[in-house]
MDTraj code that builds the backbone (N, CA, C; nanometers):
import mdtraj as md
import numpy as np

residues = "MET THR THR PRO LEU PHE ASN PRO PRO PRO VAL HIS ALA LEU PRO VAL SER TRP HIS GLY ASP LEU VAL ILE ASN PHE GLU ASN VAL ASP PRO ASN SER ALA ASP PRO GLU ASN PRO THR LEU LEU ASP TYR ASP ALA GLY VAL THR GLY TYR LEU ASP LEU ARG THR SER THR PRO GLN ARG PHE PRO ALA ASP ILE THR GLY SER ASN ALA VAL VAL ARG ILE GLU SER GLU VAL ALA ASP GLU LEU ASN ASN GLY THR LEU TYR ALA PHE ILE LEU SER TYR PRO GLY SER PRO THR THR GLU ILE VAL VAL VAL ASN GLY LYS ILE GLN ARG PHE ASP GLY GLN ALA VAL THR".split()
xyz = np.array([
    [6.7789, 1.5012, 24.6122],
    [6.7077, 1.5895, 24.5433],
    [6.8327, 1.6976, 24.5722],
    [6.8427, 1.7990, 24.5023],
    [6.9538, 1.9280, 24.5557],
    [6.8460, 2.0351, 24.5455],
    [6.8770, 2.1255, 24.5395],
    [6.8106, 2.2357, 24.5703],
    [6.8764, 2.3410, 24.5008],
    [6.7903, 2.3992, 24.3651],
    [6.8188, 2.4872, 24.2328],
    [6.9169, 2.6332, 24.3156],
    [7.0448, 2.6585, 24.2374],
    [7.0935, 2.7807, 24.2601],
    [7.0420, 2.9259, 24.3006],
    [6.9478, 2.9247, 24.2041],
    [6.9027, 3.0458, 24.1915],
    [6.7034, 2.9779, 24.1479],
    [6.6216, 3.0750, 24.1990],
    [6.4963, 3.0309, 24.1399],
    [6.4778, 3.0186, 24.0301],
    [6.4255, 2.8895, 23.9380],
    [6.3844, 2.8669, 23.8501],
    [6.2496, 2.9497, 23.7482],
    [6.2731, 2.9991, 23.6482],
    [6.1251, 3.0758, 23.6086],
    [6.0108, 2.9424, 23.6331],
    [5.8709, 3.0459, 23.6253],
    [5.7800, 2.9746, 23.6658],
    [5.7270, 2.9685, 23.5284],
    [5.6633, 2.8132, 23.5938],
    [5.6239, 2.7213, 23.5218],
    [5.4389, 2.7767, 23.4524],
    [5.3680, 2.7797, 23.3358],
    [5.1923, 2.7622, 23.3309],
    [5.1974, 2.7635, 23.1819],
    [5.0658, 2.6529, 23.1682],
    [5.0261, 2.6335, 23.0263],
    [5.0011, 2.7590, 22.9794],
    [4.9978, 2.7473, 22.8263],
    [4.9212, 2.8414, 22.7427],
    [4.8079, 2.8160, 22.6756],
    [4.7079, 2.8400, 22.7084],
    [4.5750, 2.7833, 22.6377],
    [4.5137, 2.8576, 22.5373],
    [4.5410, 2.7635, 22.4272],
    [4.5070, 2.7704, 22.2586],
    [4.3786, 2.7010, 22.2330],
    [4.2921, 2.8150, 22.1443],
    [4.1877, 2.7446, 22.0759],
    [4.1659, 2.7748, 21.9406],
    [4.1514, 2.6638, 21.8243],
    [4.1013, 2.6629, 21.7376],
    [4.0506, 2.7965, 21.7110],
    [4.1346, 2.8536, 21.6164],
    [4.0578, 2.9683, 21.5163],
    [4.0602, 3.0872, 21.6072],
    [4.1625, 3.0774, 21.6904],
    [4.1766, 3.2137, 21.7767],
    [4.2941, 3.2411, 21.8209],
    [4.3126, 3.4074, 21.7613],
    [4.4365, 3.4273, 21.7718],
    [4.5167, 3.4508, 21.9106],
    [4.6888, 3.4027, 21.9486],
    [4.6794, 3.4058, 22.0730],
    [4.7212, 3.5040, 22.0729],
    [4.7051, 3.6419, 22.1918],
    [4.7909, 3.6763, 22.2071],
    [4.7674, 3.7344, 22.3979],
    [4.9140, 3.7641, 22.3844],
    [4.9843, 3.7634, 22.5512],
    [5.0470, 3.8939, 22.5682],
    [4.9805, 3.9399, 22.6662],
    [5.0588, 4.0481, 22.7655],
    [5.1710, 3.9592, 22.8597],
    [5.2751, 3.9708, 22.8896],
    [5.3892, 3.9347, 22.9475],
    [5.4024, 4.1168, 23.0348],
    [5.3522, 4.1352, 23.1902],
    [5.3708, 4.2442, 23.2417],
    [5.4566, 4.2214, 23.3157],
    [5.5550, 4.3309, 23.2891],
    [5.6775, 4.3261, 23.4028],
    [5.6379, 4.3339, 23.5495],
    [5.6199, 4.3496, 23.6602],
    [5.5329, 4.2954, 23.7608],
    [5.7034, 4.3043, 23.8619],
    [5.6862, 4.4303, 23.9383],
    [5.7792, 4.4382, 24.0540],
    [5.8051, 4.3168, 24.1555],
    [5.8611, 4.2317, 24.1717],
    [5.8452, 4.1082, 24.2850],
    [5.8901, 4.1459, 24.4479],
    [5.9044, 4.2752, 24.4026],
    [5.8973, 4.3347, 24.6044],
    [5.7573, 4.3680, 24.5998],
    [5.6376, 4.3686, 24.5094],
    [5.5279, 4.4270, 24.5144],
    [5.4481, 4.3786, 24.6711],
    [5.3758, 4.4844, 24.7797],
    [5.3433, 4.4440, 24.8767],
    [5.2272, 4.3612, 24.8496],
    [5.0898, 4.4277, 24.7439],
    [5.0096, 4.3498, 24.7525],
    [4.9827, 4.2768, 24.5804],
    [4.9845, 4.1499, 24.6145],
    [4.9757, 4.0393, 24.5076],
    [4.8574, 4.0914, 24.4405],
    [4.7715, 4.1140, 24.4986],
    [4.6638, 4.0935, 24.3915],
    [4.6678, 4.2656, 24.2946],
    [4.7213, 4.3611, 24.3225],
    [4.7445, 4.4537, 24.2843],
    [4.8825, 4.5126, 24.2255],
    [4.9581, 4.4179, 24.2208],
    [5.1180, 4.4581, 24.1760],
    [5.1196, 4.5674, 24.1442],
    [5.2644, 4.6237, 24.1557],
    [5.3442, 4.7397, 24.0977],
    [5.4192, 4.6699, 23.9305],
    [5.3558, 4.8065, 23.8616],
    [5.3853, 4.7308, 23.7288],
    [5.5774, 4.7833, 23.6991],
    [5.6315, 4.7737, 23.6377],
    [5.7461, 4.8333, 23.6141],
    [5.7743, 4.8161, 23.4467],
    [5.8382, 4.9283, 23.4269],
    [5.9057, 4.9541, 23.2309],
    [5.9713, 4.8848, 23.2379],
    [6.0084, 4.8026, 23.1475],
    [6.1163, 4.7095, 23.0969],
    [6.1939, 4.7798, 23.0766],
    [6.3288, 4.7674, 23.0802],
    [6.4549, 4.8670, 23.0718],
    [6.4796, 4.8299, 22.9264],
    [6.5624, 5.0026, 22.9013],
    [6.5707, 5.0537, 22.7462],
    [6.6476, 4.9436, 22.7011],
    [6.5919, 4.9374, 22.5468],
    [6.6884, 4.8190, 22.4646],
    [6.6678, 4.6407, 22.4952],
    [6.5498, 4.6512, 22.5898],
    [6.5451, 4.5068, 22.5956],
    [6.4495, 4.4321, 22.4933],
    [6.4970, 4.3594, 22.4749],
    [6.3574, 4.2659, 22.3570],
    [6.3499, 4.1316, 22.4353],
    [6.2072, 4.1058, 22.3683],
    [6.1469, 4.0128, 22.4279],
    [6.0728, 3.9031, 22.3033],
    [6.0849, 3.8093, 22.3376],
    [6.0536, 3.6844, 22.2275],
    [5.9845, 3.5803, 22.3220],
    [5.8540, 3.4751, 22.1832],
    [5.7859, 3.3720, 22.2491],
    [5.8601, 3.2839, 22.1527],
    [5.9727, 3.1804, 22.2146],
    [5.9408, 3.0895, 22.1206],
    [5.8949, 2.9625, 22.1315],
    [5.8997, 2.9097, 22.0401],
    [5.7823, 2.7770, 22.0730],
    [5.8940, 2.6249, 21.9950],
    [5.9173, 2.5713, 22.0694],
    [6.0045, 2.3814, 22.0459],
    [5.8944, 2.3455, 21.9709],
    [5.8850, 2.3409, 21.8223],
    [5.7930, 2.3019, 21.7257],
    [5.9346, 2.2233, 21.6174],
    [5.8791, 2.1434, 21.5490],
    [5.9530, 2.0685, 21.4709],
    [6.1010, 2.1526, 21.4219],
    [6.0433, 2.2943, 21.3487],
    [6.1029, 2.3852, 21.3395],
    [6.0671, 2.4971, 21.4277],
    [6.2061, 2.5014, 21.5220],
    [6.1526, 2.6142, 21.6430],
    [6.1047, 2.7491, 21.5337],
    [6.0102, 2.7914, 21.6309],
    [5.9340, 2.9154, 21.5905],
    [6.0018, 3.0218, 21.6898],
    [6.0504, 3.1698, 21.6339],
    [6.0619, 3.3171, 21.7436],
    [5.9627, 3.3778, 21.6973],
    [5.8395, 3.4089, 21.8029],
    [5.7437, 3.5674, 21.7996],
    [5.8297, 3.7065, 21.8786],
    [5.8587, 3.7815, 21.8159],
    [5.8915, 3.8628, 21.9099],
    [5.7640, 3.9646, 21.9727],
    [5.8379, 4.0498, 22.0924],
    [5.7146, 4.1162, 22.1637],
    [5.7308, 4.2472, 22.1124],
    [5.5752, 4.2986, 22.1402],
    [5.6013, 4.4638, 22.1309],
    [5.6396, 4.5370, 22.2368],
    [5.7363, 4.5996, 22.2878],
    [5.7636, 4.6412, 22.4697],
    [5.7063, 4.7728, 22.4572],
    [5.6453, 4.8251, 22.5409],
    [5.5854, 4.9684, 22.5686],
    [5.5699, 4.9778, 22.7101],
    [5.6449, 5.0425, 22.7677],
    [5.6273, 5.0665, 22.9084],
    [5.6256, 4.9076, 22.9996],
    [5.5399, 4.8843, 23.0778],
    [5.5623, 4.7529, 23.1344],
    [5.4942, 4.6738, 23.1309],
    [5.4816, 4.6100, 22.9382],
    [5.3784, 4.5469, 22.8690],
    [5.4924, 4.4756, 22.7566],
    [5.4924, 4.3873, 22.7542],
    [5.5696, 4.3101, 22.6412],
    [5.4727, 4.2456, 22.5537],
    [5.3955, 4.2256, 22.4518],
    [5.2848, 4.1740, 22.3943],
    [5.2987, 4.0857, 22.2649],
    [5.2790, 3.9905, 22.2742],
    [5.3425, 3.8807, 22.1058],
    [5.1902, 3.8433, 22.0704],
    [5.1856, 3.8557, 21.9178],
    [5.0613, 3.8073, 21.9188],
    [5.0811, 3.6968, 21.7970],
    [5.0057, 3.5891, 21.8172],
    [5.0438, 3.4776, 21.7230],
    [4.8942, 3.4744, 21.6412],
    [4.9077, 3.4434, 21.4936],
    [4.7685, 3.4825, 21.4046],
    [4.7234, 3.3033, 21.4276],
    [4.6206, 3.2813, 21.3967],
    [4.5300, 3.2190, 21.4110],
    [4.5655, 3.0740, 21.3265],
    [4.6125, 3.1355, 21.2437],
    [4.6357, 3.0445, 21.1095],
    [4.8140, 2.9183, 21.1657],
    [4.8572, 3.0099, 21.2095],
    [4.9707, 2.9146, 21.3225],
    [4.9411, 2.9081, 21.4177],
    [4.8547, 2.9553, 21.5291],
    [4.8206, 2.9080, 21.6477],
    [4.7096, 2.7221, 21.6629],
    [4.6920, 2.7751, 21.5453],
    [4.5515, 2.6321, 21.4906],
    [4.6772, 2.5359, 21.4843],
    [4.8178, 2.5370, 21.4561],
    [4.8601, 2.4385, 21.4226],
    [4.9616, 2.3812, 21.5104],
    [4.9904, 2.4263, 21.6475],
    [5.0780, 2.3929, 21.7508],
    [4.9610, 2.2620, 21.8725],
    [5.0696, 2.2120, 21.8791],
    [4.9975, 2.0624, 21.9297],
    [5.0081, 2.1214, 22.0962],
    [4.9014, 2.0157, 22.1351],
    [4.9198, 2.0109, 22.2605],
    [5.0188, 1.9615, 22.3246],
    [5.1041, 2.0138, 22.4128],
    [5.2279, 2.0086, 22.4677],
    [5.3874, 2.0784, 22.4418],
    [5.2952, 2.1286, 22.3200],
    [5.4474, 2.2106, 22.2966],
    [5.5242, 2.2962, 22.3924],
    [5.6671, 2.2761, 22.3714],
    [5.6855, 2.3821, 22.4993],
    [5.7059, 2.5096, 22.4285],
    [5.7034, 2.5714, 22.5621],
    [5.7311, 2.7382, 22.4960],
    [5.7730, 2.8107, 22.5806],
    [5.8840, 2.9266, 22.5682],
    [5.9617, 2.9597, 22.6613],
    [5.9108, 3.1721, 22.5929],
    [5.8990, 3.2723, 22.7074],
    [5.9169, 3.3752, 22.7157],
    [6.0486, 3.4067, 22.7743],
    [6.1525, 3.4852, 22.6474],
    [6.2735, 3.5312, 22.7025],
    [6.3070, 3.6981, 22.7024],
    [6.3571, 3.6984, 22.7502],
    [6.3957, 3.8372, 22.7654],
    [6.5611, 3.8858, 22.7140],
    [6.5785, 3.9398, 22.6291],
    [6.6724, 3.9528, 22.5693],
    [6.7530, 4.0932, 22.6161],
    [6.8958, 4.1003, 22.6805],
    [6.9671, 4.2232, 22.7724],
    [7.0076, 4.2856, 22.6430],
    [7.0479, 4.3725, 22.6532],
    [7.1636, 4.4265, 22.5481],
    [7.2936, 4.4435, 22.5966],
    [7.3638, 4.3982, 22.5104],
    [7.5088, 4.3505, 22.5709],
    [7.6234, 4.3211, 22.4815],
    [7.7612, 4.2894, 22.5145],
    [7.8049, 4.2111, 22.4218],
    [7.8766, 4.0978, 22.5240],
    [7.8466, 3.9977, 22.4906],
    [7.7065, 3.9121, 22.4144],
    [7.6304, 3.9697, 22.5464],
    [7.4890, 3.9614, 22.4769],
    [7.4139, 3.9556, 22.4965],
    [7.3231, 3.8649, 22.6339],
    [7.2362, 3.9267, 22.7205],
    [7.2259, 3.8259, 22.8126],
    [7.0977, 3.7405, 22.7743],
    [7.0297, 3.6532, 22.8015],
    [6.9217, 3.6025, 22.7847],
    [6.8288, 3.5172, 22.9307],
    [6.7473, 3.5721, 22.9320],
    [6.6966, 3.5313, 23.0368],
    [6.5397, 3.4872, 23.0253],
    [6.4962, 3.3178, 23.1167],
    [6.3845, 3.2977, 23.0474],
    [6.2985, 3.3453, 23.1602],
    [6.1725, 3.3830, 23.1337],
    [6.0863, 3.4555, 23.2155],
    [5.9789, 3.3894, 23.2939],
    [5.9007, 3.2986, 23.2149],
    [5.8334, 3.1805, 23.1811],
    [5.8424, 3.0484, 23.1036],
    [5.8028, 2.9663, 23.1523],
    [5.7855, 2.9055, 23.0310],
    [5.6640, 2.7352, 23.0779],
    [5.6388, 2.6780, 22.9785],
    [5.5539, 2.5661, 23.0022],
    [5.5232, 2.4977, 22.8517],
    [5.3654, 2.4402, 22.8190],
    [5.3444, 2.4051, 22.7449],
    [5.2115, 2.4526, 22.7108],
    [5.2267, 2.4607, 22.5549],
    [5.0653, 2.4260, 22.4729],
    [4.9410, 2.3414, 22.5593],
    [4.8273, 2.4206, 22.6168],
    [4.7551, 2.3432, 22.6140],
    [4.6466, 2.3785, 22.5598],
    [4.6107, 2.2521, 22.4529],
    [4.4805, 2.3353, 22.3298],
    [4.3143, 2.2748, 22.4214],
    [4.2525, 2.3679, 22.4031],
    [4.0932, 2.4498, 22.4412],
    [4.0051, 2.3800, 22.3440],
    [3.9920, 2.2880, 22.2405],
    [3.9070, 2.3325, 22.1709],
    [3.7974, 2.2958, 22.1447],
    [3.6720, 2.3829, 22.2284],
    [3.5598, 2.2470, 22.2201],
    [3.5752, 2.2147, 22.3698],
    [3.6132, 2.2849, 22.4425],
    [3.6230, 2.2028, 22.5653],
    [3.6439, 2.2883, 22.6532],
    [3.5733, 2.2624, 22.7840],
    [3.5350, 2.4192, 22.8957],
    [3.6902, 2.3455, 22.9896],
    [3.7365, 2.4683, 23.0509],
    [3.8143, 2.4539, 23.1390],
    [3.7738, 2.3655, 23.2492],
    [3.8683, 2.2696, 23.2833],
    [3.8258, 2.1938, 23.4115],
    [3.9082, 2.2226, 23.5068],
])
top = md.Topology()
chain = top.add_chain()
for i, resn in enumerate(residues, 1):
    res = top.add_residue(resn, chain, resSeq=i)
    for name in ("N", "CA", "C"):
        top.add_atom(name, md.element.get_by_symbol(name[0]), res)
traj = md.Trajectory(xyz[None], top)
């Protein structure tokens, strides 16, 4: 096995429940925070945009509302209800420039919790 040239983005399940809006706050955390329980938050860079991309049959993109250290993405329940378990997602930051630079911050799969307790 080879070693990645740089650290890959973390992978997390994105929990979705029937009739629930999916609202995610991607906080910009200082990777050098001394206290992982209370990390230092950093404002996102000026001009950066964020997106949550879903790999559905027709890919979907949901923009983040960025304020300070918060990048909030909202997906209404009517859309979230149609997401299948295992659908791939990626939260992407796009930095201005010509061309722009896109960085995958976190990715993973949708995990449905429709009437099921978390185990």
